[in-house]
N, C-alpha and C positions, 0 to 999 in steps of 0.2 A: 316565454312560458314560465320562467322562474319568478318574474315580476307578478304575474297573475296569482301564483301560489302564495307569494309573500303578502300581497294585498288581501287575499281571501283569509289568510291566517290572522292578519291584523284586524280586519273588519269583523271576522267571526269572534275573535276575542273581545273586541269592543262591544259587540252585541251581547255576548254572554255576560260581560261585566255589567252592562246596562240592565239586563234581566235580573241579575243577582241584586243589584242596587234597588230595583223596584220591589222585588220580593222582600228584601230586608226592610224597606220603608213600610210596606204593608204589615209585616210582622211586628215591627216596633209600634205602629199605630194601634194594632189590636192589643198588644201588651199594655200600652198606655191607657187605652179605654178600660181594659179589664182592671188595671191597677186603680184608676179613678173610681170605678164602681165598687171595688173592694174597700177602698178607703171610705167611700160614702156609706156603705153598709156597716162598717165598723163604727163610724160616727153615729149612725142611727141606733145601733145596738147600745152604744154608750149612753145615748140620750134616753132610750127606753129604760135602761138600768137606773140612770139617775132620776128619771121621772117616777119610777116605782119606789125608789128609796127616799127621795126628798120631795116629791110632788112635781106636777107638770110645770107649773109656773116657775118654781125655783130652778128646775132643770133647764128650762128655756132661758132664764136669765143667766144662769151659769155658763151655758154654752155660748150665748150671745156675747157675754162679757169676755169669755175666754178668747173668742175669735177676734173681738175688737182689740184686746190686749196684744194678740199675735200680730194683727195688722199694724198697730202702733209701733211694736218692736221692730217689725220689718221696715217701716218708714224711717225710724231713727237710725237703724243700721245703714239703710240706703243713703241717707243724707250724710252720715259720717264718712262713708266710703266715697261718695261723690266729691266731698270736700277734699279728701285725701288725694283722689285722682286728679282733681283740678290743680291742687298744689304741686303734685308731681309733674303735671303737664307744664305749669308755669316755670318750674325749675328747669325742665328739659329745654323749653324754649329759650330761657335765659342762658343756659350752658351752650346751646347751639349758636345763639347770637354772639356770645363771647368767642366761641371757636371761629366763627366766620370773621369777626372783627380782627381777631389775632392773625388769621390767614391773610386777610386783606392788608393788614399792617406790614406783615412780613413780605408780602408781594410788592407793596409800594415802597418799601424801605430802600432798595437799590436805586430806584429812580429819584427818590428824595435826596439821597446822599450824593448823587452825581451832579446835582444842580448847585448853583452858587448860594442860594438862600436856604442853607441847611437848617438854620434855627427857625426860620419861618415855616419851612416844610415840616419840621418836627413838632411845631407848636400846634398845628391844626389837629392832628390825631390826639395829642395830649389833652387839649381843651375838650375835644369830643369825648374822650374817655372819662374825664372828670365830670362833664355834664351828664353823661350816662350814669355814672356812679351816684351822683346827687339825685337824679331822677329815680333810680331804683330804690335808694334809701327812703325817699319821701313817699313813694307809691307802694311799697311792700306791705305796710300795715293796713292800708285802706281796703284791700281785697278780702281780708278775713271776715269783715263784718257784713259783707254783701250776702243777701239771701241766695240760696241755690235754686 
């Protein structure tokens, strides 16, 4: 009997939460549509004012040029932020790779030191690290010129 009561409370709460989420989604959608309509009418009022003051053609050219300038500014900001995100992602991958390489080196160190060929065993990771450093130095400047 206690299990049924517990399940009904859980499912009832989940159902109520789902209803609240649906109601909120509908309310936000209505608010978004109302806001877009409000912005549209404000733009229309601005155009009518500009058309009466400067003329219809001049107002249309001004609004068109303004929106094109806004679109261009958003494009520039998007590209700059995309490049910054890509650079941060490359740096994170590099840091993660170095962390993994360090962990692997520390893990392999006891087995390398226990063998007779200590110098040979230590030379392989050292040569790998040097090769990776050379690769990073030679490839780091090439990615900045690539288009996004």
